[in-house]
VEXVEX-494212 format. One record per residue: z, x, y negated of N, C-alpha, C in turn; residue in three letters. Coordinates in steps of 0.2 Angstrom, whole numbers. Example, Ala and Ser with C-alpha at 12.3 -4.5 7.8 and 13.67 -1.06 7.14 Angstrom:
2
<pt n_Z="39" n_X="66" n_Y="28" ca_Z="39" ca_X="62" ca_Y="22" c_Z="39" c_X="66" c_Y="16" aa="ALA"/>
<pt n_Z="35" n_X="64" n_Y="11" ca_Z="36" ca_X="68" ca_Y="5" c_Z="39" c_X="64" c_Y="0" aa="SER"/>
//
This chain:
161
<pt n_Z="108" n_X="-52" n_Y="92" ca_Z="106" ca_X="-54" ca_Y="86" c_Z="103" c_X="-48" c_Y="82" aa="MET"/>
<pt n_Z="97" n_X="-49" n_Y="79" ca_Z="93" ca_X="-44" ca_Y="76" c_Z="96" c_X="-42" c_Y="69" aa="ASN"/>
<pt n_Z="97" n_X="-36" n_Y="67" ca_Z="99" ca_X="-34" ca_Y="60" c_Z="94" c_X="-36" c_Y="55" aa="LYS"/>
<pt n_Z="97" n_X="-39" n_Y="49" ca_Z="92" ca_X="-40" ca_Y="44" c_Z="91" c_X="-34" c_Y="39" aa="LYS"/>
<pt n_Z="85" n_X="-32" n_Y="38" ca_Z="84" ca_X="-27" ca_Y="34" c_Z="81" c_X="-29" c_Y="27" aa="TYR"/>
<pt n_Z="82" n_X="-25" n_Y="22" ca_Z="80" ca_X="-28" ca_Y="15" c_Z="73" c_X="-26" c_Y="14" aa="TYR"/>
<pt n_Z="69" n_X="-31" n_Y="11" ca_Z="62" ca_X="-29" ca_Y="10" c_Z="61" c_X="-26" c_Y="4" aa="PRO"/>
<pt n_Z="55" n_X="-23" n_Y="3" ca_Z="52" ca_X="-19" ca_Y="-3" c_Z="47" c_X="-24" c_Y="-6" aa="LEU"/>
<pt n_Z="48" n_X="-25" n_Y="-12" ca_Z="43" ca_X="-29" ca_Y="-17" c_Z="40" c_X="-23" c_Y="-20" aa="TYR"/>
<pt n_Z="33" n_X="-22" n_Y="-18" ca_Z="30" ca_X="-17" ca_Y="-21" c_Z="24" c_X="-19" c_Y="-25" aa="LYS"/>
<pt n_Z="24" n_X="-17" n_Y="-32" ca_Z="18" ca_X="-18" ca_Y="-36" c_Z="12" c_X="-15" c_Y="-33" aa="LYS"/>
<pt n_Z="7" n_X="-18" n_Y="-33" ca_Z="1" ca_X="-15" ca_Y="-31" c_Z="-2" c_X="-10" c_Y="-35" aa="VAL"/>
<pt n_Z="-3" n_X="-4" n_Y="-33" ca_Z="-5" ca_X="2" ca_Y="-37" c_Z="-10" c_X="6" c_Y="-33" aa="ASP"/>
<pt n_Z="-13" n_X="11" n_Y="-36" ca_Z="-18" ca_X="15" ca_Y="-33" c_Z="-16" c_X="18" c_Y="-26" aa="LYS"/>
<pt n_Z="-10" n_X="20" n_Y="-25" ca_Z="-8" ca_X="23" ca_Y="-19" c_Z="-7" c_X="18" c_Y="-13" aa="SER"/>
<pt n_Z="-5" n_X="12" n_Y="-15" ca_Z="-5" ca_X="7" ca_Y="-10" c_Z="-12" c_X="5" c_Y="-7" aa="LEU"/>
<pt n_Z="-17" n_X="5" n_Y="-12" ca_Z="-23" ca_X="3" ca_Y="-10" c_Z="-27" c_X="9" c_Y="-7" aa="LEU"/>
<pt n_Z="-24" n_X="15" n_Y="-7" ca_Z="-28" ca_X="21" ca_Y="-4" c_Z="-24" c_X="23" c_Y="3" aa="GLU"/>
<pt n_Z="-19" n_X="19" n_Y="5" ca_Z="-16" ca_X="20" ca_Y="11" c_Z="-9" c_X="23" c_Y="12" aa="GLY"/>
<pt n_Z="-5" n_X="23" n_Y="6" ca_Z="1" ca_X="26" ca_Y="6" c_Z="6" c_X="22" c_Y="2" aa="ARG"/>
<pt n_Z="12" n_X="20" n_Y="5" ca_Z="17" ca_X="16" ca_Y="2" c_Z="23" c_X="20" c_Y="2" aa="LEU"/>
<pt n_Z="26" n_X="22" n_Y="-3" ca_Z="32" ca_X="26" ca_Y="-4" c_Z="38" c_X="22" c_Y="-4" aa="THR"/>
<pt n_Z="43" n_X="23" n_Y="0" ca_Z="49" ca_X="19" ca_Y="1" c_Z="54" c_X="22" c_Y="-4" aa="ILE"/>
<pt n_Z="57" n_X="17" n_Y="-8" ca_Z="62" ca_X="20" ca_Y="-13" c_Z="68" c_X="22" c_Y="-9" aa="PRO"/>
<pt n_Z="72" n_X="27" n_Y="-11" ca_Z="78" ca_X="30" ca_Y="-8" c_Z="83" c_X="25" c_Y="-6" aa="LYS"/>
<pt n_Z="84" n_X="20" n_Y="-10" ca_Z="89" ca_X="15" ca_Y="-8" c_Z="87" c_X="10" c_Y="-2" aa="ASP"/>
<pt n_Z="81" n_X="11" n_Y="0" ca_Z="78" ca_X="7" ca_Y="6" c_Z="77" c_X="11" c_Y="12" aa="LEU"/>
<pt n_Z="78" n_X="17" n_Y="11" ca_Z="75" ca_X="22" ca_Y="17" c_Z="79" c_X="20" c_Y="23" aa="LYS"/>
<pt n_Z="85" n_X="18" n_Y="23" ca_Z="89" ca_X="16" ca_Y="29" c_Z="86" c_X="10" c_Y="32" aa="LYS"/>
<pt n_Z="84" n_X="5" n_Y="28" ca_Z="82" ca_X="-1" ca_Y="31" c_Z="75" c_X="0" c_Y="34" aa="ASP"/>
<pt n_Z="71" n_X="5" n_Y="32" ca_Z="64" ca_X="6" ca_Y="35" c_Z="65" c_X="11" c_Y="41" aa="PHE"/>
<pt n_Z="70" n_X="15" n_Y="41" ca_Z="72" ca_X="19" ca_Y="47" c_Z="74" c_X="14" c_Y="53" aa="GLN"/>
<pt n_Z="78" n_X="9" n_Y="51" ca_Z="80" ca_X="4" ca_Y="55" c_Z="84" c_X="7" c_Y="61" aa="ALA"/>
<pt n_Z="89" n_X="11" n_Y="59" ca_Z="93" ca_X="14" ca_Y="64" c_Z="90" c_X="20" c_Y="68" aa="GLY"/>
<pt n_Z="84" n_X="21" n_Y="67" ca_Z="81" ca_X="27" ca_Y="71" c_Z="79" c_X="32" c_Y="65" aa="LYS"/>
<pt n_Z="83" n_X="37" n_Y="64" ca_Z="82" ca_X="42" ca_Y="59" c_Z="76" c_X="46" c_Y="61" aa="THR"/>
<pt n_Z="73" n_X="49" n_Y="56" ca_Z="67" ca_X="53" ca_Y="56" c_Z="68" c_X="60" c_Y="53" aa="LEU"/>
<pt n_Z="67" n_X="65" n_Y="57" ca_Z="68" ca_X="72" ca_Y="55" c_Z="63" c_X="74" c_Y="49" aa="LYS"/>
<pt n_Z="65" n_X="78" n_Y="44" ca_Z="60" ca_X="80" ca_Y="39" c_Z="54" c_X="83" c_Y="42" aa="PRO"/>
<pt n_Z="48" n_X="82" n_Y="39" ca_Z="41" ca_X="84" ca_Y="41" c_Z="39" c_X="81" c_Y="47" aa="ARG"/>
<pt n_Z="41" n_X="75" n_Y="49" ca_Z="39" ca_X="72" ca_Y="55" c_Z="37" c_X="65" c_Y="54" aa="SER"/>
<pt n_Z="34" n_X="61" n_Y="58" ca_Z="32" ca_X="54" ca_Y="58" c_Z="32" c_X="51" c_Y="65" aa="SER"/>
<pt n_Z="32" n_X="45" n_Y="64" ca_Z="32" ca_X="41" ca_Y="71" c_Z="27" c_X="35" c_Y="70" aa="ARG"/>
<pt n_Z="24" n_X="33" n_Y="75" ca_Z="19" ca_X="27" ca_Y="75" c_Z="23" c_X="21" c_Y="74" aa="GLU"/>
<pt n_Z="20" n_X="17" n_Y="69" ca_Z="23" ca_X="10" ca_Y="69" c_Z="17" c_X="5" c_Y="68" aa="ILE"/>
<pt n_Z="19" n_X="-1" n_Y="68" ca_Z="14" ca_X="-7" ca_Y="67" c_Z="16" c_X="-11" c_Y="61" aa="HIS"/>
<pt n_Z="11" n_X="-12" n_Y="57" ca_Z="11" ca_X="-16" ca_Y="51" c_Z="8" c_X="-23" c_Y="54" aa="ILE"/>
<pt n_Z="12" n_X="-28" n_Y="53" ca_Z="10" ca_X="-35" ca_Y="55" c_Z="8" c_X="-39" c_Y="48" aa="ILE"/>
<pt n_Z="2" n_X="-42" n_Y="48" ca_Z="0" ca_X="-46" ca_Y="42" c_Z="-4" c_X="-51" c_Y="44" aa="TRP"/>
<pt n_Z="-1" n_X="-57" n_Y="43" ca_Z="-5" ca_X="-64" ca_Y="45" c_Z="-6" c_X="-63" c_Y="53" aa="ASN"/>
<pt n_Z="-1" n_X="-61" n_Y="57" ca_Z="-1" ca_X="-61" ca_Y="64" c_Z="-6" c_X="-56" c_Y="67" aa="ASN"/>
<pt n_Z="-8" n_X="-52" n_Y="63" ca_Z="-13" ca_X="-46" ca_Y="66" c_Z="-9" c_X="-40" c_Y="65" aa="LYS"/>
<pt n_Z="-9" n_X="-35" n_Y="70" ca_Z="-6" ca_X="-29" ca_Y="70" c_Z="-11" c_X="-24" c_Y="68" aa="LYS"/>
<pt n_Z="-8" n_X="-19" n_Y="64" ca_Z="-12" ca_X="-13" ca_Y="61" c_Z="-8" c_X="-7" c_Y="63" aa="TYR"/>
<pt n_Z="-11" n_X="-2" n_Y="65" ca_Z="-7" ca_X="4" ca_Y="67" c_Z="-6" c_X="8" c_Y="60" aa="ARG"/>
<pt n_Z="0" n_X="11" n_Y="60" ca_Z="1" ca_X="16" ca_Y="54" c_Z="6" c_X="21" c_Y="56" aa="ALA"/>
<pt n_Z="9" n_X="25" n_Y="51" ca_Z="14" ca_X="30" ca_Y="53" c_Z="19" c_X="29" c_Y="48" aa="ARG"/>
<pt n_Z="25" n_X="30" n_Y="50" ca_Z="31" ca_X="31" ca_Y="45" c_Z="33" c_X="38" c_Y="45" aa="PHE"/>
<pt n_Z="33" n_X="41" n_Y="39" ca_Z="33" ca_X="48" ca_Y="39" c_Z="39" c_X="50" c_Y="34" aa="SER"/>
<pt n_Z="42" n_X="56" n_Y="35" ca_Z="47" ca_X="59" ca_Y="31" c_Z="45" c_X="65" c_Y="29" aa="HIS"/>
<pt n_Z="43" n_X="66" n_Y="22" ca_Z="40" ca_X="72" ca_Y="19" c_Z="45" c_X="75" c_Y="15" aa="GLY"/>
<pt n_Z="43" n_X="81" n_Y="13" ca_Z="47" ca_X="85" ca_Y="8" c_Z="42" c_X="89" c_Y="4" aa="ILE"/>
<pt n_Z="43" n_X="88" n_Y="-3" ca_Z="39" ca_X="91" ca_Y="-8" c_Z="44" c_X="94" c_Y="-13" aa="THR"/>
<pt n_Z="43" n_X="101" n_Y="-14" ca_Z="48" ca_X="105" ca_Y="-18" c_Z="55" c_X="103" c_Y="-17" aa="ARG"/>
<pt n_Z="57" n_X="102" n_Y="-11" ca_Z="64" ca_X="101" ca_Y="-10" c_Z="66" c_X="93" c_Y="-10" aa="GLY"/>
<pt n_Z="62" n_X="89" n_Y="-12" ca_Z="63" ca_X="82" ca_Y="-13" c_Z="61" c_X="78" c_Y="-6" aa="ASN"/>
<pt n_Z="65" n_X="75" n_Y="-3" ca_Z="63" ca_X="71" ca_Y="3" c_Z="60" c_X="64" c_Y="1" aa="HIS"/>
<pt n_Z="55" n_X="62" n_Y="4" ca_Z="53" ca_X="55" ca_Y="3" c_Z="50" c_X="52" c_Y="10" aa="TYR"/>
<pt n_Z="50" n_X="46" n_Y="10" ca_Z="48" ca_X="42" ca_Y="16" c_Z="42" c_X="38" c_Y="14" aa="PHE"/>
<pt n_Z="37" n_X="37" n_Y="18" ca_Z="31" ca_X="33" ca_Y="17" c_Z="29" c_X="30" c_Y="23" aa="GLN"/>
<pt n_Z="25" n_X="24" n_Y="22" ca_Z="21" ca_X="21" ca_Y="27" c_Z="14" c_X="24" c_Y="25" aa="LEU"/>
<pt n_Z="11" n_X="26" n_Y="30" ca_Z="4" ca_X="30" ca_Y="29" c_Z="-1" c_X="26" c_Y="34" aa="VAL"/>
<pt n_Z="-6" n_X="23" n_Y="31" ca_Z="-11" ca_X="20" ca_Y="34" c_Z="-18" c_X="21" c_Y="32" aa="TYR"/>
<pt n_Z="-19" n_X="27" n_Y="28" ca_Z="-25" ca_X="29" ca_Y="25" c_Z="-31" c_X="29" c_Y="30" aa="ASN"/>
<pt n_Z="-30" n_X="30" n_Y="36" ca_Z="-35" ca_X="30" ca_Y="41" c_Z="-36" c_X="24" c_Y="45" aa="SER"/>
<pt n_Z="-33" n_X="19" n_Y="43" ca_Z="-34" ca_X="12" ca_Y="46" c_Z="-38" c_X="8" c_Y="41" aa="ASN"/>
<pt n_Z="-45" n_X="8" n_Y="43" ca_Z="-50" ca_X="5" ca_Y="39" c_Z="-49" c_X="-3" c_Y="38" aa="VAL"/>
<pt n_Z="-47" n_X="-6" n_Y="44" ca_Z="-46" ca_X="-13" ca_Y="43" c_Z="-40" c_X="-15" c_Y="39" aa="ASP"/>
<pt n_Z="-35" n_X="-11" n_Y="39" ca_Z="-29" ca_X="-13" ca_Y="34" c_Z="-31" c_X="-11" c_Y="27" aa="LEU"/>
<pt n_Z="-35" n_X="-6" n_Y="26" ca_Z="-37" ca_X="-4" ca_Y="19" c_Z="-41" c_X="-10" c_Y="16" aa="LEU"/>
<pt n_Z="-46" n_X="-12" n_Y="20" ca_Z="-51" ca_X="-17" ca_Y="18" c_Z="-47" c_X="-24" c_Y="17" aa="MET"/>
<pt n_Z="-42" n_X="-25" n_Y="21" ca_Z="-38" ca_X="-31" ca_Y="20" c_Z="-34" c_X="-31" c_Y="13" aa="LYS"/>
<pt n_Z="-31" n_X="-25" n_Y="12" ca_Z="-27" ca_X="-24" ca_Y="6" c_Z="-31" c_X="-25" c_Y="0" aa="LEU"/>
<pt n_Z="-37" n_X="-22" n_Y="0" ca_Z="-41" ca_X="-21" ca_Y="-6" c_Z="-45" c_X="-28" c_Y="-7" aa="ARG"/>
<pt n_Z="-46" n_X="-32" n_Y="-2" ca_Z="-49" ca_X="-39" ca_Y="-3" c_Z="-44" c_X="-44" c_Y="-5" aa="LYS"/>
<pt n_Z="-38" n_X="-43" n_Y="-2" ca_Z="-32" ca_X="-48" ca_Y="-4" c_Z="-30" c_X="-47" c_Y="-11" aa="THR"/>
<pt n_Z="-30" n_X="-40" n_Y="-13" ca_Z="-28" ca_X="-39" ca_Y="-20" c_Z="-34" c_X="-36" c_Y="-24" aa="PHE"/>
<pt n_Z="-39" n_X="-40" n_Y="-23" ca_Z="-46" ca_X="-38" ca_Y="-26" c_Z="-45" c_X="-37" c_Y="-34" aa="ILE"/>
<pt n_Z="-41" n_X="-41" n_Y="-37" ca_Z="-40" ca_X="-41" ca_Y="-44" c_Z="-38" c_X="-34" c_Y="-46" aa="GLN"/>
<pt n_Z="-32" n_X="-32" n_Y="-43" ca_Z="-29" ca_X="-25" ca_Y="-44" c_Z="-34" c_X="-20" c_Y="-43" aa="SER"/>
<pt n_Z="-38" n_X="-20" n_Y="-37" ca_Z="-42" ca_X="-15" ca_Y="-35" c_Z="-48" c_X="-14" c_Y="-40" aa="TYR"/>
<pt n_Z="-51" n_X="-19" n_Y="-42" ca_Z="-57" ca_X="-19" ca_Y="-47" c_Z="-54" c_X="-16" c_Y="-53" aa="VAL"/>
<pt n_Z="-49" n_X="-18" n_Y="-56" ca_Z="-46" ca_X="-15" ca_Y="-62" c_Z="-45" c_X="-8" c_Y="-61" aa="ILE"/>
<pt n_Z="-41" n_X="-6" n_Y="-56" ca_Z="-39" ca_X="1" ca_Y="-55" c_Z="-45" c_X="6" c_Y="-54" aa="LEU"/>
<pt n_Z="-50" n_X="3" n_Y="-50" ca_Z="-56" ca_X="7" ca_Y="-48" c_Z="-60" c_X="8" c_Y="-55" aa="LYS"/>
<pt n_Z="-60" n_X="3" n_Y="-59" ca_Z="-64" ca_X="3" ca_Y="-66" c_Z="-60" c_X="8" c_Y="-70" aa="SER"/>
<pt n_Z="-54" n_X="8" n_Y="-70" ca_Z="-50" ca_X="13" ca_Y="-74" c_Z="-51" c_X="20" c_Y="-72" aa="GLN"/>
<pt n_Z="-52" n_X="21" n_Y="-65" ca_Z="-53" ca_X="27" ca_Y="-63" c_Z="-60" c_X="30" c_Y="-64" aa="LYS"/>
<pt n_Z="-65" n_X="26" n_Y="-64" ca_Z="-71" ca_X="28" ca_Y="-66" c_Z="-72" c_X="30" c_Y="-73" aa="GLU"/>
<pt n_Z="-68" n_X="26" n_Y="-78" ca_Z="-68" ca_X="28" ca_Y="-85" c_Z="-64" c_X="35" c_Y="-86" aa="LEU"/>
<pt n_Z="-59" n_X="35" n_Y="-82" ca_Z="-54" ca_X="41" ca_Y="-83" c_Z="-58" c_X="48" c_Y="-81" aa="PHE"/>
<pt n_Z="-62" n_X="47" n_Y="-75" ca_Z="-66" ca_X="53" ca_Y="-73" c_Z="-71" c_X="55" c_Y="-78" aa="ASP"/>
<pt n_Z="-73" n_X="51" n_Y="-82" ca_Z="-78" ca_X="53" ca_Y="-87" c_Z="-75" c_X="57" c_Y="-93" aa="GLU"/>
<pt n_Z="-69" n_X="55" n_Y="-94" ca_Z="-66" ca_X="57" ca_Y="-100" c_Z="-61" c_X="63" c_Y="-99" aa="LYS"/>
<pt n_Z="-57" n_X="63" n_Y="-94" ca_Z="-51" ca_X="68" ca_Y="-93" c_Z="-51" c_X="71" c_Y="-87" aa="GLU"/>
<pt n_Z="-56" n_X="75" n_Y="-85" ca_Z="-56" ca_X="78" ca_Y="-78" c_Z="-50" c_X="82" c_Y="-77" aa="MET"/>
<pt n_Z="-47" n_X="85" n_Y="-81" ca_Z="-41" ca_X="90" ca_Y="-80" c_Z="-35" c_X="87" c_Y="-79" aa="ASP"/>
<pt n_Z="-34" n_X="80" n_Y="-80" ca_Z="-27" ca_X="77" ca_Y="-79" c_Z="-28" c_X="73" c_Y="-73" aa="LYS"/>
<pt n_Z="-22" n_X="71" n_Y="-70" ca_Z="-21" ca_X="67" ca_Y="-64" c_Z="-21" c_X="59" c_Y="-66" aa="GLN"/>
<pt n_Z="-25" n_X="55" n_Y="-63" ca_Z="-26" ca_X="48" ca_Y="-64" c_Z="-20" c_X="44" c_Y="-62" aa="PHE"/>
<pt n_Z="-18" n_X="40" n_Y="-67" ca_Z="-13" ca_X="35" ca_Y="-66" c_Z="-15" c_X="28" c_Y="-68" aa="ARG"/>
<pt n_Z="-16" n_X="24" n_Y="-64" ca_Z="-19" ca_X="17" ca_Y="-66" c_Z="-13" c_X="13" c_Y="-70" aa="GLY"/>
<pt n_Z="-15" n_X="8" n_Y="-74" ca_Z="-11" ca_X="4" ca_Y="-78" c_Z="-13" c_X="-3" c_Y="-77" aa="LYS"/>
<pt n_Z="-9" n_X="-7" n_Y="-75" ca_Z="-10" ca_X="-14" ca_Y="-75" c_Z="-5" c_X="-18" c_Y="-79" aa="LEU"/>
<pt n_Z="-8" n_X="-22" n_Y="-84" ca_Z="-3" ca_X="-26" ca_Y="-88" c_Z="1" c_X="-31" c_Y="-84" aa="ALA"/>
<pt n_Z="6" n_X="-33" n_Y="-87" ca_Z="11" ca_X="-38" ca_Y="-84" c_Z="7" c_X="-44" c_Y="-81" aa="GLY"/>
<pt n_Z="3" n_X="-47" n_Y="-84" ca_Z="0" ca_X="-53" ca_Y="-82" c_Z="-6" c_X="-52" c_Y="-76" aa="GLY"/>
<pt n_Z="-7" n_X="-45" n_Y="-75" ca_Z="-12" ca_X="-43" ca_Y="-70" c_Z="-9" c_X="-40" c_Y="-64" aa="GLN"/>
<pt n_Z="-2" n_X="-40" n_Y="-64" ca_Z="1" ca_X="-36" ca_Y="-59" c_Z="2" c_X="-40" c_Y="-52" aa="GLN"/>
<pt n_Z="-1" n_X="-38" n_Y="-47" ca_Z="0" ca_X="-41" ca_Y="-40" c_Z="6" c_X="-38" c_Y="-36" aa="GLU"/>
<pt n_Z="9" n_X="-41" n_Y="-32" ca_Z="15" ca_X="-38" ca_Y="-28" c_Z="14" c_X="-40" c_Y="-21" aa="VAL"/>
<pt n_Z="15" n_X="-35" n_Y="-17" ca_Z="16" ca_X="-35" ca_Y="-9" c_Z="23" c_X="-35" c_Y="-7" aa="LEU"/>
<pt n_Z="25" n_X="-38" n_Y="-2" ca_Z="31" ca_X="-38" ca_Y="1" c_Z="30" c_X="-34" c_Y="8" aa="ILE"/>
<pt n_Z="34" n_X="-28" n_Y="8" ca_Z="34" ca_X="-24" ca_Y="15" c_Z="41" c_X="-25" c_Y="17" aa="ALA"/>
<pt n_Z="42" n_X="-29" n_Y="23" ca_Z="48" ca_X="-31" ca_Y="26" c_Z="49" c_X="-27" c_Y="33" aa="GLU"/>
<pt n_Z="54" n_X="-23" n_Y="33" ca_Z="55" ca_X="-19" ca_Y="40" c_Z="58" c_X="-24" c_Y="45" aa="PRO"/>
<pt n_Z="55" n_X="-25" n_Y="51" ca_Z="58" ca_X="-29" ca_Y="56" c_Z="62" c_X="-25" c_Y="61" aa="ILE"/>
<pt n_Z="60" n_X="-19" n_Y="63" ca_Z="64" ca_X="-15" ca_Y="67" c_Z="61" c_X="-8" c_Y="66" aa="ASP"/>
<pt n_Z="63" n_X="-3" n_Y="70" ca_Z="61" ca_X="4" ca_Y="69" c_Z="53" c_X="5" c_Y="70" aa="SER"/>
<pt n_Z="50" n_X="0" n_Y="73" ca_Z="43" ca_X="1" ca_Y="75" c_Z="38" c_X="-4" c_Y="71" aa="LYS"/>
<pt n_Z="41" n_X="-8" n_Y="67" ca_Z="37" ca_X="-14" ca_Y="65" c_Z="39" c_X="-15" c_Y="57" aa="THR"/>
<pt n_Z="34" n_X="-16" n_Y="53" ca_Z="35" ca_X="-18" ca_Y="46" c_Z="30" c_X="-24" c_Y="45" aa="VAL"/>
<pt n_Z="32" n_X="-29" n_Y="42" ca_Z="28" ca_X="-35" ca_Y="40" c_Z="26" c_X="-35" c_Y="33" aa="ARG"/>
<pt n_Z="20" n_X="-36" n_Y="32" ca_Z="17" ca_X="-36" ca_Y="25" c_Z="16" c_X="-44" c_Y="23" aa="PHE"/>
<pt n_Z="18" n_X="-46" n_Y="17" ca_Z="17" ca_X="-52" ca_Y="15" c_Z="14" c_X="-52" c_Y="8" aa="LYS"/>
<pt n_Z="10" n_X="-57" n_Y="6" ca_Z="8" ca_X="-57" ca_Y="-1" c_Z="13" c_X="-61" c_Y="-5" aa="THR"/>
<pt n_Z="15" n_X="-58" n_Y="-11" ca_Z="20" ca_X="-61" ca_Y="-15" c_Z="17" c_X="-64" c_Y="-21" aa="PHE"/>
<pt n_Z="14" n_X="-59" n_Y="-25" ca_Z="10" ca_X="-62" ca_Y="-31" c_Z="3" c_X="-59" c_Y="-30" aa="ILE"/>
<pt n_Z="-2" n_X="-64" n_Y="-30" ca_Z="-9" ca_X="-63" ca_Y="-30" c_Z="-12" c_X="-66" c_Y="-36" aa="ARG"/>
<pt n_Z="-16" n_X="-63" n_Y="-40" ca_Z="-19" ca_X="-65" ca_Y="-46" c_Z="-26" c_X="-68" c_Y="-43" aa="ILE"/>
<pt n_Z="-27" n_X="-75" n_Y="-45" ca_Z="-33" ca_X="-78" ca_Y="-43" c_Z="-36" c_X="-80" c_Y="-50" aa="LYS"/>
<pt n_Z="-43" n_X="-79" n_Y="-50" ca_Z="-47" ca_X="-81" ca_Y="-55" c_Z="-54" c_X="-83" c_Y="-53" aa="ASN"/>
<pt n_Z="-58" n_X="-84" n_Y="-58" ca_Z="-65" ca_X="-86" ca_Y="-56" c_Z="-69" c_X="-81" c_Y="-53" aa="ASP"/>
<pt n_Z="-67" n_X="-75" n_Y="-54" ca_Z="-71" ca_X="-69" ca_Y="-51" c_Z="-69" c_X="-67" c_Y="-44" aa="TRP"/>
<pt n_Z="-64" n_X="-69" n_Y="-42" ca_Z="-61" ca_X="-66" ca_Y="-35" c_Z="-66" c_X="-67" c_Y="-30" aa="ASN"/>
<pt n_Z="-69" n_X="-73" n_Y="-29" ca_Z="-74" ca_X="-74" ca_Y="-23" c_Z="-80" c_X="-69" c_Y="-24" aa="LYS"/>
<pt n_Z="-82" n_X="-68" n_Y="-30" ca_Z="-88" ca_X="-64" ca_Y="-31" c_Z="-86" c_X="-57" c_Y="-30" aa="PHE"/>
<pt n_Z="-80" n_X="-54" n_Y="-32" ca_Z="-78" ca_X="-48" ca_Y="-30" c_Z="-77" c_X="-47" c_Y="-23" aa="PHE"/>
<pt n_Z="-74" n_X="-52" n_Y="-19" ca_Z="-73" ca_X="-51" ca_Y="-12" c_Z="-80" c_X="-51" c_Y="-9" aa="GLN"/>
<pt n_Z="-85" n_X="-54" n_Y="-11" ca_Z="-92" ca_X="-54" ca_Y="-8" c_Z="-94" c_X="-47" c_Y="-9" aa="ARG"/>
<pt n_Z="-94" n_X="-44" n_Y="-15" ca_Z="-96" ca_X="-37" ca_Y="-16" c_Z="-92" c_X="-32" c_Y="-12" aa="LEU"/>
<pt n_Z="-86" n_X="-34" n_Y="-11" ca_Z="-82" ca_X="-29" ca_Y="-6" c_Z="-84" c_X="-30" c_Y="1" aa="ALA"/>
<pt n_Z="-86" n_X="-36" n_Y="3" ca_Z="-89" ca_X="-37" ca_Y="10" c_Z="-96" c_X="-33" c_Y="11" aa="ASP"/>
<pt n_Z="-99" n_X="-32" n_Y="5" ca_Z="-106" ca_X="-29" ca_Y="5" c_Z="-105" c_X="-21" c_Y="4" aa="GLU"/>
<pt n_Z="-98" n_X="-19" n_Y="4" ca_Z="-97" ca_X="-12" ca_Y="3" c_Z="-99" c_X="-9" c_Y="-4" aa="ASN"/>
<pt n_Z="-99" n_X="-13" n_Y="-9" ca_Z="-102" ca_X="-11" ca_Y="-16" c_Z="-96" c_X="-6" c_Y="-19" aa="VAL"/>
<pt n_Z="-90" n_X="-8" n_Y="-18" ca_Z="-85" ca_X="-4" ca_Y="-22" c_Z="-83" c_X="2" c_Y="-19" aa="PHE"/>
<pt n_Z="-83" n_X="3" n_Y="-12" ca_Z="-80" ca_X="9" ca_Y="-9" c_Z="-84" c_X="11" c_Y="-3" aa="TRP"/>
<pt n_Z="-83" n_X="18" n_Y="-2" ca_Z="-85" ca_X="20" ca_Y="5" c_Z="-78" c_X="22" c_Y="8" aa="VAL"/>
<pt n_Z="-76" n_X="19" n_Y="13" ca_Z="-70" ca_X="20" ca_Y="16" c_Z="-69" c_X="27" c_Y="19" aa="VAL"/>
<pt n_Z="-64" n_X="30" n_Y="17" ca_Z="-62" ca_X="37" ca_Y="20" c_Z="-62" c_X="37" c_Y="27" aa="VAL"/>
//
């Protein structure tokens, strides 16, 4: 029988849409799934979303003595596009806020802000030590989504890293 691991309900934010999902400390054992990871190392995993597999890495980093765990998929263009198109509402708002921020406050670090009624949520559910399943939990739909998704298909919003 497979062990049940606790999922992460993650509010969609800038880092998620840029290819990094930080795992809270209280869920690190669930995402390690019985296979510990040494500091400053990573292992390949797969993210499954709607029956499609995407390559990613599970990493254990250290910054100023603080340990953190992340799912890293910033080089997976297909997954980045899927996230950005699925959560197009959040992406457009955060992208707009970043553009305005760049113009006004070049010396500070950007932190996007989404109001409660604008907040979308992704579920990241560890299946085993090599697999995490993504599911959409809250997705904001409005009259503009199809238009924004079409613009995304035409690569108007971003040049993928």
